[in-house]
N, C-alpha and C positions, 0 to 999 in steps of 0.2 A: 455179496461176496465179501469176506472180512480178511484183512491181513494185518494180523497181530493187532487187534483192536480198531484198525482203521477200515472205514467202509469204502470200497471203490465206488467212484462216481459212475452215474448212468452212461456218460460219454465213453468213459474207458471201458466198461462193459460191452458197448456198442462196438468200439474199435477191436475187441476182443473177437466178437461175432463176426465182425467183417474180415478179420484175419483168418478165422476158420472157413470163411467163404472165399478166400483168396482175393479179397477186394482191397485190403488194408495195404497201403503204403506208407512210406516215412520219408517225405521231401522236406528238405530244409533249404531255403533260399536266404542268402545272406548278401545285403547289398551296402557299400559304402559309396556315397557320391559327394561331390562338391556341387553346390547349387547357387543360382543366383536369386531365387525366390522360394525361400523356406517359408512354412506357414507362420502366420503373424498372429494368431490368437488361438486359445483354447477351443473355442466354438468352432472357428474355422477349421481346425485340425481335426476335432471330433466329427465334423461333417464329411471332411475328406476321407477319414478312416471308414466312415459308414458306406461311402459310395465305392471306395477301392475294394472293400471286402465283397460288396455285391458284384463289383466288376469282375472278380475272379472266381464268381460262382460259389462264395463260401456263404456259411449262415452265421450271425452274430448270436451268442449265446449270453454273453456278459459284456457290458461296456459299449463303445469304448469310453476310456477314461483318458483325460488329457490334462497334464498339469505343467506349467511354466516354473522352471528352477532358476532362482537368483544366485545359486551358490557360485562364488566367484571361480572363474575357469570352467564352469559346467553350465553357463547360462544357456537356457534353450528349452523347447518344449519337448515332452515325452508323451507318446500316446501308446495305448495297449488296449486289446480287445481279445476276448476269448471266443474262439469260433468253435462250432461244431466238433471240428476235426484238429483243433489245437490251438495256435494262437497267432497274432499278428502285433508286432511291437516296433515302433519307431522312435528314434532320438534324434533332435535337430539341434546343433549348436549354431545360434545365430549371431554370436559375438565375435566369431573368427572371420577371417577373410580369406577366401570365400567361405560362407555357411557350410557346415558339414552336415550330412544327413547318413543315419545308419538304419537299415530296414531289416527286419527278421520276419520271415513268414515260414512256419512250419505247419505241415498239414499230413493227416493221414489219408488224404484223397489228392488225386493228381491236380496240377495247376500248371499253367503255361509260364515258365520264368521269363520268357522274351516278352510276353504281354504285360508282365508286372513291371520291367524295365521301361519298356515303351511308356507305360502310363507315369512312371517317376520323372522319366525325360520331359514329357509334355506337361506335366503339371507344377514342376518345379524349376524348369529352366536349367537343366543340367550342364555343367562345365565339363565334368568327367565323372564316369561311373564304372565301378568294378564289382563283380559279383562272383560268389561261389555257389553252385547248386549241388546239393549233397543227397544221397540216397543213403538213409540212416537205418534201413531195414535190419542189417545184420552186422554192418561195420560203417565207418564213414568213408563212402566211396563218392568221389567226384564224378558228377554227370557231365559229360561234354555236349554242350547245347550249341546247335548250329542254326 
């Protein structure tokens, strides 16, 4: 399919087909956490992202890519992966006290936000965690998770 000279990706077309079959969802989890144990290296963070994505039953298409920023006031690791159904991105600022982590999981398929939060708490020794879970199918509707 073409959109003004742009070719749609195979994944986008798959998502369209899933939508026609009523399988497609648009779930978006946004987490902000103060942590005691942020990832320490790009390799450690890359391995964590691989394991995390597998733990929520998603499949990696590209990445993960992890890089440390030394930009003053923005020091810390950023990791990103393209998954079959969208993306996972995390930013960790390690030079603030306590370190801050922000995670973004967006998927065209179902996943358990509580399972994600529990993994973050366990793996990074969380002090405080806040999240929003959104259904973005036709509007930005917050989902009440209990």
